[in-house]
C-alpha positions in Angstrom: -0.2 0.3 -0.1 2.1 2.5 -1.2 0.7 5.2 -3.4 -1.5 8.1 -1.1 -2.2 10.6 0.7 -3.2 12.5 4.2 -5.2 14.3 2.3 -5.4 17.7 4.7 -1.2 17.8 4.6 -1.4 17.1 0.6 -3.5 19.9 -0.2 -0.6 22.6 -1.3 1.4 19.8 -2.7 -1.6 18.7 -4.7 -2.4 22.0 -5.9 1.2 22.8 -6.7 1.9 19.6 -9.1 -1.6 20.1 -10.7 -3.3 17.8 -8.8 -1.5 14.5 -9.8 0.4 12.2 -7.1 4.4 12.6 -6.4 5.0 9.6 -8.9 6.6 10.9 -11.9 5.1 8.5 -13.8 2.1 10.4 -14.2 3.2 13.5 -16.0 5.5 10.9 -18.1 4.9 11.5 -21.8 2.3 8.8 -23.8 3.7 5.6 -24.3 4.8 4.9 -28.1 1.5 2.5 -29.0 3.6 0.9 -31.4 6.2 0.6 -34.3 4.6 1.3 -37.2 1.3 0.4 -35.5 -0.3 -1.6 -32.7 -1.4 -5.3 -33.8 -4.7 -5.2 -32.5 -5.7 -8.8 -33.5 -3.0 -9.7 -31.1 -4.0 -8.2 -27.8 -5.7 -10.4 -25.6 -8.2 -10.0 -22.5 -6.4 -10.6 -19.3 -8.3 -13.5 -18.2 -8.8 -14.6 -14.5 -5.9 -17.6 -13.8 -4.2 -19.1 -10.5 -1.5 -16.8 -11.1 -0.3 -14.4 -7.9 -0.5 -10.8 -8.7 1.8 -8.1 -9.4 2.1 -4.3 -9.4 2.1 -2.5 -12.8 3.3 1.0 -12.5 4.4 3.8 -15.1 4.9 2.6 -19.1 3.8 -0.9 -18.1 0.4 0.3 -16.1 -0.1 3.0 -19.1 0.1 0.4 -22.0 -2.0 -1.9 -19.6 -4.9 0.4 -19.2 -4.5 1.8 -23.3 -4.5 -1.7 -24.2 -8.0 -2.4 -22.3 -9.3 1.0 -23.7 -8.3 -1.0 -27.0 -10.2 -4.2 -26.6 -13.2 -2.2 -25.6 -13.3 0.3 -29.0 -12.9 -2.9 -30.9 -14.4 -5.6 -29.5 -11.4 -7.9 -29.4 -11.8 -10.8 -27.0 -14.9 -9.4 -25.5 -18.6 -10.5 -26.2 -21.1 -8.1 -26.7 -23.8 -8.8 -23.9 -24.4 -7.3 -20.7 -22.2 -9.5 -17.4 -23.9 -11.6 -15.8 -23.5 -10.3 -12.4 -26.8 -9.0 -11.8 -27.7 -11.4 -8.7 -24.6 -10.3 -6.7 -25.9 -9.7 -3.2 -23.4 -8.3 -0.4 -26.1 -9.0 2.1 -25.4 -9.1 6.0 -25.0 -12.2 7.8 -24.1 -12.4 11.7 -24.6 -10.1 14.3 -21.9 -7.0 15.2 -20.3 -7.3 18.4 -20.0 -3.2 19.2 -21.2 -0.7 21.6 -22.9 -1.3 24.9 -26.7 -1.3 25.6 -29.3 -4.1 25.3 -30.5 -3.2 21.7 -30.1 -4.6 18.6 -27.5 -3.7 16.0 -26.5 -4.0 12.2 -26.7 -7.5 11.5 -23.2 -8.6 9.7 -20.9 -11.0 8.5 -18.3 -11.3 10.5 -18.3 -9.7 14.5 -16.4 -6.4 14.5 -16.4 -6.0 10.5 -19.5 -3.1 10.5 -21.8 -3.2 6.8 -23.3 -0.2 6.1 -27.3 -0.2 6.9 -30.3 2.2 5.9 -30.8 2.9 9.6 -28.1 3.3 12.9 -29.0 3.3 16.5 -26.6 4.5 19.3 -29.3 3.6 22.5 -30.2 6.9 22.0 -31.0 8.1 18.4 -32.0 5.9 15.9 -30.8 7.6 12.6 -33.1 6.5 10.0 -32.5 7.1 5.7 -35.6 9.2 4.4 -36.0 8.4 0.7 -38.6 10.6 -1.2 -42.6 9.3 -1.4 -42.5 11.3 -4.3 -40.1 11.8 -7.5 -41.7 16.1 -8.0 -39.2 17.8 -6.1 -38.5 16.2 -2.7 -35.3 15.4 -1.2 -34.0 12.4 0.4 -32.6 12.7 4.0 -32.3 11.7 7.6 -34.5 11.2 10.4 -33.5 11.6 13.6 -35.6 9.7 16.4 -35.1 10.2 19.9 -36.1 7.0 21.7 -37.5 6.0 25.5 -37.7 2.3 25.6 -39.0 2.7 29.1 -42.2 4.0 28.4 -41.7 3.2 25.0 -41.7 6.4 23.2 -39.9 8.3 20.4 -40.3 11.4 18.8 -38.6 12.6 15.5 -35.9 15.7 17.2 -34.7 16.7 13.8 -34.0 16.0 10.0 -31.0 16.6 7.4 -31.6 16.9 3.9 -29.2 16.4 1.2 -29.1 19.4 -1.2 -27.7 17.3 -4.0 -30.7 15.2 -5.3 -29.1 13.6 -8.1 -27.2 11.4 -5.8 -30.2 9.6 -4.5 -30.7 8.7 -0.9 -28.1 7.7 1.9 -29.6 4.2 2.3 -25.9 3.3 3.0 -25.1 4.7 6.3 -22.5 4.1 9.8 -22.2 6.0 12.8 -18.6 7.4 14.1 -19.0 7.5 17.7 -17.4 9.5 20.6 -17.9 6.9 23.2 -21.4 5.4 23.2 -23.0 8.8 21.3 -23.1 9.2 17.6 -21.0 12.3 16.8 -21.6 12.0 13.2 -23.6 10.0 10.2 -21.2 8.9 7.9 -23.7 8.8 4.7 -22.6 6.9 1.6 -24.2 8.1 -1.9 -24.0 7.7 -5.3 -24.3 9.5 -8.9 -25.0 6.5 -11.1 -23.7 6.5 -14.5 -24.2 3.4 -17.0 -21.5 1.0 -14.8 -23.3 -0.8 -12.3 -22.3 -1.5 -8.8 -20.8 -5.1 -9.3 -17.6 -6.9 -9.7 -16.1 -6.8 -13.4 -15.9 -10.3 -14.2 -14.5 -11.2 -17.1 -16.4 -9.1 -19.8 -17.5 -5.7 -19.5 -21.2 -4.8 -18.8 -21.4 -1.7 -21.3 -20.9 -3.0 -25.0 -24.2 -4.6 -25.6 -25.8 -3.6 -29.1 -28.4 -1.7 -27.5 -26.6 0.3 -25.7 -24.0 1.6 -27.8 -27.0 4.2 -29.2 -27.5 5.2 -26.0 -24.2 4.8 -24.1 -21.0 5.6 -26.7 -19.2 3.9 -24.2 -18.8 3.1 -19.9 -19.9 6.3 -18.2 -18.5 6.0 -14.7 -20.4 7.0 -11.1 -19.6 8.7 -8.5 -19.1 7.8 -4.6 -19.8 10.6 -2.7 -18.6 10.2 1.8 -20.9 12.9 3.2 -20.1 13.7 7.7 -22.9 14.7 9.1 -22.5 16.6 12.6 -25.3 14.8 15.2 -23.3 15.9 18.2 -26.8 18.2 18.2 -29.5 15.9 16.9 -31.7 18.9 16.6 -29.9 20.4 13.8 -27.7 18.1 12.1 -24.9 19.6 9.6 -22.7 18.7 6.5 -19.2 19.5 8.0 -17.2 17.6 5.2 -17.0 15.1 1.9 -15.0 13.0 0.0 -16.1 11.8 -3.3 -14.8 9.0 -5.7 -15.0 8.2 -9.4 -16.4 4.8 -9.4 -19.2 2.9 -8.4 -19.5 1.5 -5.2 -19.4 -2.3 -5.2 -19.3 -2.3 -1.2 -17.8 -1.0 1.9 -17.1 -2.2 5.6 -15.6 -0.6 8.3 -13.1 -1.9 10.9 -12.5 0.3 14.4 -11.8 3.8 12.8 -11.1 2.7 9.1 -13.7 2.7 6.4 -12.8 0.6 3.4 -15.1 1.4 0.1 -14.6 -0.9 -2.8 -15.7 0.7 -6.1 -15.7 -0.4 -10.0 -14.1 1.9 -12.6 -13.9 1.4 -16.3 -11.2 3.8 -18.0 -12.7 5.7 -21.1 -12.3 9.4 -22.3 -14.2 11.1 -25.6 -13.7 11.2 -28.3 -12.7 7.6 -28.3 -16.1 5.4 -30.0 -16.5 2.0 -30.5 -15.8 0.8 -33.8 -18.6 -0.2 -35.9 -18.9 1.1 -39.4 -16.1 3.9 -39.6 -12.8 2.5 -41.4 -11.5 6.1 -39.4 -12.5 5.1 -36.1 -9.1 3.5 -34.9 -6.7 5.6 -36.5 -8.9 8.7 -34.5 -8.7 6.7 -31.5 -4.8 5.8 -31.9 -4.2 9.7 -32.4 -6.1 10.2 -29.1 -4.9 7.3 -27.1 -1.1 8.8 -28.0 -2.0 12.1 -26.9 -3.6 10.6 -23.4 -2.0 11.0 -19.9 -2.1 8.2 -17.5 -3.2 10.6 -14.9 -6.0 11.1 -17.1 -7.5 7.9 -17.4 -7.3 7.1 -13.9 -10.1 7.3 -10.9 -9.5 10.4 -8.6 -10.4 11.3 -5.4 -11.8 15.0 -4.6 -11.9 16.5 -1.4 -12.2 20.8 -0.8 -9.7 22.2 -3.7 -7.9 18.8 -3.4 -8.0 16.2 -6.4 -5.7 13.6 -7.5 -5.8 9.9 -8.5 -6.4 7.6 -6.4 -4.0 5.1 -7.1 -1.3 6.0 -9.8 -0.3 1.2 -10.1 -2.2 -1.7 -9.9 -2.2 -5.1 -9.0 -2.9 -7.5 -12.0 -1.9 -11.6 -12.9 1.7 -11.9 -12.6 1.2 -13.7 -15.8 0.2 -10.7 -17.8 2.0 -9.5 -21.1 2.4 -6.6 -22.8 -0.5 -7.9 -25.4 -3.0 -8.0 -22.4 -5.5 -5.0 -21.1 -8.7 -5.3 -19.0 -11.5 -3.0 -19.3 -12.0 -2.2 -15.4 -10.7 -1.6 -12.1 -11.4 -2.4 -8.9 -10.4 0.1 -5.7 -9.8 -0.5 -2.5 -9.7 2.6 -1.0 -9.2 3.3 3.4 -11.0 6.5 5.0 -9.9 7.6 8.3 -13.4 8.4 10.2 -11.4 10.4 13.1 -9.3 12.1 10.5 -12.3 12.4 7.7 -9.4 11.7 5.0 -8.6 9.0 2.5 -5.6 7.1 3.8 -4.4 5.2 0.9 -6.0 3.3 -2.3 -5.1 0.0 -3.7 -6.0 -1.1 -7.5 -6.7 -4.2 -8.7 -7.2 -4.6 -12.4 -8.4 -8.3 -13.8 -11.6 -10.2 -13.4 -13.0 -10.7 -9.9 -16.5 -11.5 -8.8 -16.7 -11.2 -5.0 -15.5 -10.0 -1.8 -15.6 -10.8 1.8 -13.7 -9.3 4.7 -12.3 -10.3 7.9 -10.8 -8.4 10.5 -7.4 -9.2 9.4 -7.9 -9.2 5.8 -9.9 -8.6 2.5 -10.3 -11.5 0.3 -11.6 -10.6 -3.7 -12.5 -14.2 -5.9 -13.1 -14.8 -9.5 -14.0 -17.6 -11.6 -11.9 -19.5 -14.0 -13.8 -20.8 -17.1 -10.5 -21.8 -19.7 -11.1 -25.9 -18.5 -12.3 -27.1 -15.6 -14.5 -24.4 -13.2 -11.9 -23.0 -10.7 -12.3 -20.4 -8.4 -9.3 -17.7 -7.8 -8.9 -16.1 -4.7 -6.4 -13.0 -4.2 -5.9 -12.2 -0.4 -5.2 -8.6 1.0 -3.9 -8.1 4.3 -5.7 -5.2 6.2 -2.3 -2.8 7.8 -2.6 0.7 9.5 -2.0 2.4 5.8 -4.5 0.7 4.4 -4.4 -2.6 2.2 -1.4 -4.6 1.1 -1.2 -7.9 -1.3 -0.7 -10.9 0.6 -1.3 -14.2 -1.4 -3.0 -16.1 -3.8 -4.9 -19.9 -3.8 -7.7 -21.3 -5.9 -10.0 -24.1 -5.5 -12.0 -26.2 -7.8 -15.8 -25.6 -8.8 -17.8 -22.1 -8.3 -18.8 -20.1 -5.1 -21.7 -18.0 -7.6 -20.3 -14.3 -6.2 -21.3 -15.5 -2.8 -17.9 -15.1 -1.0 -19.2 -13.6 2.0 -20.9 -16.8 3.1 -18.8 -19.2 1.3 -15.3 -17.9 2.3 -14.4 -17.7 6.0 -11.5 -16.9 7.7 -10.9 -18.7 10.8 -7.5 -18.8 12.6 -4.4 -20.0 9.8 -7.4 -21.7 7.6 -9.1 -19.8 5.0 -12.4 -22.3 4.7 -14.3 -22.4 1.1 -17.1 -24.4 0.2 -17.7 -24.3 -3.7 -20.2 -25.9 -6.5 -18.3 -28.1 -9.3 -20.9 -28.2 -12.6 -18.2 -30.4 -14.2 -20.1 -33.7 -13.9 -23.9 -32.8 -12.7 -23.4 -30.7 -9.2 -20.9 -31.5 -6.6 -20.3 -29.2 -3.2 -16.9 -29.4 -1.5 -15.2 -28.0 1.5 -11.4 -26.9 1.0 -9.5 -25.4 3.7 -6.3 -23.6 2.8 -3.4 -22.1 4.2 -1.1 -19.5 3.2 2.4 -20.2 2.7 4.4 -17.2 1.3 2.1 -15.4 -1.1 0.4 -18.7 -1.7 -3.0 -19.6 -0.3 -2.2 -24.0 -0.8 -5.1 -26.6 0.1 -4.7 -28.7 3.4 -7.8 -30.5 3.6 -11.0 -31.2 1.7 -14.6 -32.8 2.3 -15.6 -35.2 0.8 -12.5 -37.2 0.2 -11.1 -40.8 0.0 -11.7 -41.8 3.8 -15.1 -39.5 4.3 -16.6 -40.1 0.5 -20.1 -39.1 1.7 -21.3 -36.0 -0.5 -22.7 -32.8 0.5 -26.1 -32.4 -0.6 -28.2 -35.0 -2.7 -28.6 -35.3 -6.1 -28.4 -32.4 -8.6 -29.4 -30.2 -5.7 -28.3 -26.7 -5.4 -26.8 -25.0 -2.2 -29.3 -22.4 -0.8 -27.2 -21.3 2.2 -23.9 -21.3 3.8 -22.8 -20.1 7.6 -19.2 -20.5 9.2 -19.3 -20.9 12.8 -16.0 -21.3 14.7 -14.9 -24.8 14.5 -18.6 -25.5 12.6 -20.1 -25.2 9.0 -23.8 -25.7 7.8 -24.8 -26.0 4.7 -28.4 -25.7 3.1 -29.3 -27.6 0.1 -32.7 -27.7 -2.0 -34.2 -29.2 -4.7 -37.4 -31.1 -3.6 -36.8 -31.1 0.7 -34.5 -29.1 2.3 -31.3 -31.2 3.8 -28.9 -29.3 6.6 -25.6 -30.6 6.4 -23.6 -30.4 9.8 -19.8 -30.2 8.9 -17.5 -30.7 12.2 -14.0 -28.1 11.3 -12.0 -29.1 14.8 -9.5 -30.7 12.8 -8.7 -28.7 10.3 -6.7 -32.0 8.4 -9.7 -34.1 9.1 -13.2 -32.1 8.4 -16.0 -34.5 8.6 -20.1 -34.3 8.3 -21.5 -35.6 11.7 -25.4 -35.1 10.6 -28.3 -34.0 8.3 -31.7 -33.0 8.6 -34.1 -33.1 6.1 -37.3 -30.6 5.8 -39.5 -29.7 3.1 -38.4 -26.3 1.8 -35.3 -24.5 2.1 -33.5 -21.5 4.0 -31.4 -18.9 2.7 -30.5 -17.7 6.1 -28.4 -19.7 9.2 -28.3 -17.6 12.2 -25.6 -20.0 14.9 -27.4 -18.7 18.0 -25.2 -20.5 20.5 -23.2 -24.0 20.3 -26.8 -25.9 20.3 -29.3 -24.1 18.3 -29.5 -22.4 15.0 -32.0 -20.1 13.8 -33.1 -20.4 10.2 -35.3 -18.1 7.8 -36.3 -19.4 3.9 -39.1 -20.6 2.4 -41.8 -23.6 3.0 -42.0 -25.9 -0.5 -44.0 -28.8 -1.6 -42.3 -31.6 -0.8 -43.2 -33.4 -4.3 -43.1 -30.2 -6.6 -40.6 -28.6 -4.8 -42.8 -25.5 -5.6 -42.2 -22.2 -3.0 -44.7 -22.0 -0.2 -44.7 -19.0 2.4 -42.1 -17.7 4.9 -41.0 -20.5 7.2 -38.5 -19.8 10.4 -37.0 -22.8 12.0 -35.2 -23.6 15.7 -33.1 -26.3 15.3 -31.0 -28.0 17.8 -27.5 -29.1 17.0 -26.2 -29.9 20.4 -23.4 -33.1 19.3 -23.2 -32.3 15.5 -26.6 -33.7 14.8 -29.5 -31.4 13.8 -33.3 -31.8 15.0 -36.0 -29.6 14.5 -37.4 -28.5 17.4 -39.5 -25.3 16.4 -41.1 -24.5 12.9 -43.7 -21.2 12.2 -45.0 -20.9 8.6 -45.9 -17.3 7.3 -48.5 -16.8 4.8 -48.1 -18.5 1.7 -46.0 -18.2 -1.6 -46.3 -14.9 -2.5 -45.7 -13.5 1.0 -42.2 -11.9 1.0 -39.7 -10.5 3.5 -36.5 -8.3 2.8 -34.7 -10.4 5.2 -34.8 -13.4 2.3 -32.4 -11.5 0.8 -31.2 -8.6 2.3 -30.4 -9.7 6.3 -29.5 -6.2 7.9 -33.3 -6.5 7.9 -32.8 -9.1 10.8 -32.7 -7.9 14.2 -31.6 -10.5 17.1 -31.4 -9.1 20.7 -30.4 -11.6 23.7 -33.3 -11.1 26.4 -32.0 -12.9 29.6 -30.7 -16.4 30.3 -31.5 -18.5 27.3 -33.8 -16.4 25.3 -33.4 -14.4 22.3 -35.7 -12.2 20.6 -36.1 -12.1 17.2 -37.9 -9.2 14.3 -38.2 -9.0 10.7 -40.3 -7.2 8.2 -43.2 -9.0 6.4 -45.3 -8.5 3.5 -47.9 -11.4 4.0 -50.4 -12.5 1.2 -53.0 -15.5 1.8 -56.8 -15.6 0.4 -58.5 -14.9 2.9 -61.5 -16.6 2.3 -61.3 -15.6 -1.1 -60.2 -17.5 -4.4 -57.0 -15.7 -5.1 -54.0 -14.8 -3.1 -53.8 -11.2 -2.2 -51.7 -9.1 -0.1 -53.5 -8.9 3.6 -50.8 -6.8 5.6 -47.0 -5.6 6.1 -45.5 -4.9 9.3 -43.1 -6.4 11.7 -42.8 -10.2 13.1 -41.6 -10.8 16.3 -40.7 -14.4 17.3 -38.8 -15.6 21.1 -36.4 -18.0 21.2 -36.3 -19.5 24.7 -34.4 -22.2 26.6 -31.7 -22.2 24.4 -29.3 -23.1 27.2 -31.5 -26.3 27.4 -32.2 -29.1 25.8 -35.6 -27.5 25.5 -35.5 -25.2 23.0 -38.9 -23.1 21.8 -39.9 -20.6 19.0 -43.1 -18.8 20.1 -44.9 -16.5 17.4 -45.2 -12.9 19.5 -47.4 -11.8 17.2 -46.6 -8.7 14.2 -46.9 -5.0 14.5 -49.1 -4.0 11.2 -47.9 -0.8 9.6 -50.0 -1.0 6.7 -53.6 -3.6 6.1 -55.2 -4.2 2.8 -58.1 -2.5 1.7 -60.2 -2.6 -1.9 -58.3 0.6 -2.8 -55.1 0.2 -0.9 -51.8 -2.2 -1.9 -48.4 -2.8 -0.8 -46.1 0.3 -1.8 -43.1 -0.4 -0.2 -41.6 2.7 -0.9 -39.1 3.3 1.7 -36.7 2.2 4.3 -38.3 -1.2 6.4 -36.3 -1.9 9.4 -36.9 -3.4 13.2 -35.2 -2.1 16.0 -35.1 -3.9 19.4 -34.1 -2.1 22.7 -35.0 -3.6 26.1 -38.8 -4.4 25.7 -39.2 -1.7 23.3 -39.8 -2.2 19.7 -39.4 0.4 17.2 -40.4 0.1 13.2 -39.4 1.7 10.3 -42.1 1.3 7.7 -42.0 3.6 4.5 -40.3 7.0 6.2 -43.1 6.1 9.2 -41.6 5.1 12.8 -43.8 2.9 14.9 -43.5 1.5 18.4 -45.0 -0.7 21.0 -44.4 -2.9 24.2 -42.8 -6.5 23.2 -45.7 -8.9 23.3 -48.1 -5.9 22.6 -47.7 -5.8 19.0 -51.9 -5.5 18.4 -51.6 -1.7 20.1 -48.7 -0.5 18.5 -48.3 3.0 19.0 -47.6 5.9 16.1 -46.7 6.7 13.3 -44.3 9.5 13.6 -42.4 11.3 10.8 -42.8 10.5 6.9 -43.4 14.3 6.7 -41.1 15.6 4.1 -37.8 17.1 5.3 -37.1 19.6 2.2 -38.3 20.2 -1.0 -36.3 21.4 -4.6 -37.3 25.1 -4.8 -37.6 24.8 -8.7 -41.2 26.0 -9.9 -43.4 23.4 -11.3 -45.9 24.0 -14.0 -49.3 22.7 -13.6 -50.6 22.5 -16.9 -48.8 21.8 -20.0 -51.0 22.0 -23.1 -50.0 20.9 -26.7 -51.7 22.9 -29.7 -51.4 21.1 -33.1 -53.1 21.6 -36.4 -54.1 18.8 -38.8 -51.6 16.4 -40.3 -49.7 17.8 -42.9 -51.1 21.0 -42.6 -48.3 23.0 -40.1 -50.3 26.0 -39.0 -48.7 29.1 -36.6 -50.3 27.5 -33.9 -47.8 29.0 -31.5 -50.3 32.6 -32.3 -53.1 30.6 -30.8 -54.3 31.9 -27.1 -55.1 29.0 -24.5 -56.6 30.3 -21.5 -57.0 28.2 -18.4 -59.9 29.2 -16.2 -60.8 27.7 -12.3 -64.0 29.9 -11.1 -62.5 33.0 -10.8 -59.2 32.9 -11.4 -57.9 32.7 -14.9 -54.7 32.6 -16.8 -53.4 33.1 -20.3 -50.7 30.1 -20.9 -47.6 31.2 -22.2 -46.3 29.5 -25.6 -42.5 28.1 -25.4 -41.4 26.0 -27.8 -42.2 23.7 -30.5 -41.9 20.3 -30.0 -40.2 17.5 -32.4 -43.8 17.1 -33.8 -44.8 20.3 -34.7 -47.0 21.3 -31.8 -46.4 24.1 -29.3 -46.2 23.4 -25.8 -48.0 26.1 -23.4 -47.2 26.6 -19.7 -48.9 27.6 -17.0 -50.6 27.4 -13.6 -47.1 27.6 -11.9 -47.4 25.6 -8.2 -51.3 26.3 -8.4 -53.3 23.0 -7.7 -57.2 23.1 -9.1 -59.7 22.0 -11.9 -59.6 24.2 -14.7 -61.4 24.7 -18.1 -58.6 24.9 -21.2 -59.6 27.0 -23.9 -57.7 27.1 -27.5 -58.3 29.9 -30.2 -56.5 30.9 -33.1 -58.5 33.1 -36.0 -59.6 31.3 -38.8 -59.8 28.1 -35.9 -62.2 26.6 -34.4 -61.8 27.4 -30.8 -61.1 23.8 -29.1 -62.5 23.5 -25.1 -61.3 20.7 -22.4 -63.0 20.8 -19.3 -62.5 19.0 -16.0 -58.7 19.1 -16.3 -57.4 18.5 -12.5 -54.2 19.5 -11.1 -53.1 18.0 -7.9 -50.8 19.4 -5.2 -47.9 16.5 -4.3 -46.4 16.9 -1.0 -43.7 19.2 -2.5 -45.1 20.6 -5.9 -48.3 20.2 -7.8 -48.3 17.1 -10.4 -48.3 18.6 -14.0 -51.4 17.5 -16.2 -50.7 17.2 -20.0 -52.8 17.2 -23.0 -53.2 17.9 -26.5 -55.9 20.3 -28.2 -56.2 20.1 -32.1 -57.3 23.2 -33.8 -59.5 22.8 -37.2 -60.2 25.6 -40.1 -63.2 27.0 -39.1 -66.3 25.6 -41.1 -66.8 29.6 -42.7 -63.9 29.2 -44.3 
């Protein structure tokens, strides 16, 4: 980790050198593209291999980046379809161990490795992202909710609005604390381009033939990190902002360091994709010859400072001069106390997924050249950021699911992969680092223990590591849950399995004796999914046994916690007791013929006897925030998250807050909040009238007079412009709701009238109404 920058200290130096890094390669002249010309036929994209990583800088890095651009413009080595990473899921997992107080906190994969969510809590104030309920000028923001769990009670004591609407909602936030009390909310927002926030994989995702007409090349996103002072909750204020080029893939926080993982696809204009013009390559080469390396790299900005995130980049050791790649992944470390970037490291090769421990970051890629394999690159976490440590590989694929399938435990790295070479088979591998190599030391199944993980044709639906154990759920028609004993790293073994209908998508170890699982029920004959299903499974002795089960709704019922496990709350509530809550939208027939939405709210469960052999699961009711009527449907227009604090229950539902006592879900209080935090200052016109003539007979329709009347109110609308079809567009009724009669008149033409044109008022502005009036020549003519 070499490249960067304590930002405040470097501001003067950055200004002096024109915003570039101290590495002189930035200002070097352009690399000679070849003599006499580049052999495009020889260029190849770097494909993931089992090779370790090497650091490119200077001319070698510039050649690699420009070759990547040549491959993008020419199409050599690239398949023209969007990448298949759309199912990438970095949802959360196990409970975070951070802070004091008896309240639930963000569910994360690894204890001590915090993850962003749309809500955060410090035991006194609940910081809840506010998502606009209308896109008609309402601004995103935060609601600061003071809680009193003893009553229980809650009140919105402060709000904060984000001025830059184009950066979207702050659905990814962290808390920076002064002791146990939040001093700052750290909000991550993005301004989206055409590059999705997913790992780059092996092929670029922007070059589909359909998209070339819209995006002549990649348009990169930006990420903004905003520090909001909440020391006085009634008057929060923005104190600092850092922006980075690239799409946000994911983030993690360890201690006072925030790690951002971003993707950037180099591109600049006037480069263009070669399609029909024979001059395109010549023009592209001329532009590349003039381009400097610093102009092709992602940058960060803070105050007046601007510089590349990194002027060097890791790629594979087997990289040659003919290689290039279309994308860069940057791992940027930010000091939350100093509110400044510490460093950023770059990787440019095909990677699909990531996971993080308190000691290391692991990036994985899939090898397709021969037999399917997963390559794993390890970066150690140091005070100065991340540093490359080692590379290894295992047969099979982890399907972009590293957060669950790749797990660090002591000296071991445990991986569960799926091999599709001959049917479907699942394997556990245990690797250890030796030098810069992650080498396998054990696997399962093996010659001594040949029993498979999963039945024939069953796929993996959930994996969870917990200390010396691992749990794997496979599914086709029934749900086998396998318990793996990893206490002897050199001799892992399956100790038991449990078969029940349905499948779990999430496994949560409560203690060494019990698991809580969340998933869906399924028909045992057909495998068709049914409603939501929760289970309590006893695993003492390594043999799973179902001791509690609950079904919620029918097959259309759903919960965010099924795919985003930050929506799940768990709270210890005494000896052997754990409380669980998660949002649900429940469907059922309710006596009718068809399944329909019934209600949405926060489902609550209580697990008891977990310190004994008699564990139980009890339904504690649903805090219903919305129920179905003939005219009301489940909107799902904002944050849906629960919070448990002592005996109090809080639920954020589409910008409103509900609360109740635990066990009294049928008598909730609220809602509070939900009012627009701020609106844009733009003026919205309520009426938009298009005046046209007969087809193929243009008229001077902008000379027409268009009058809107609402009772005693009358307004002559203003002609603004002619559209592409020749109609003249008239505007009026600025921010005025009403029921209008519109009259359009023009000498020599029949007057046209439209009655009952209703303009309604939204939370911030009027809702514009558009209509068309066609003028016909007067009969007298």
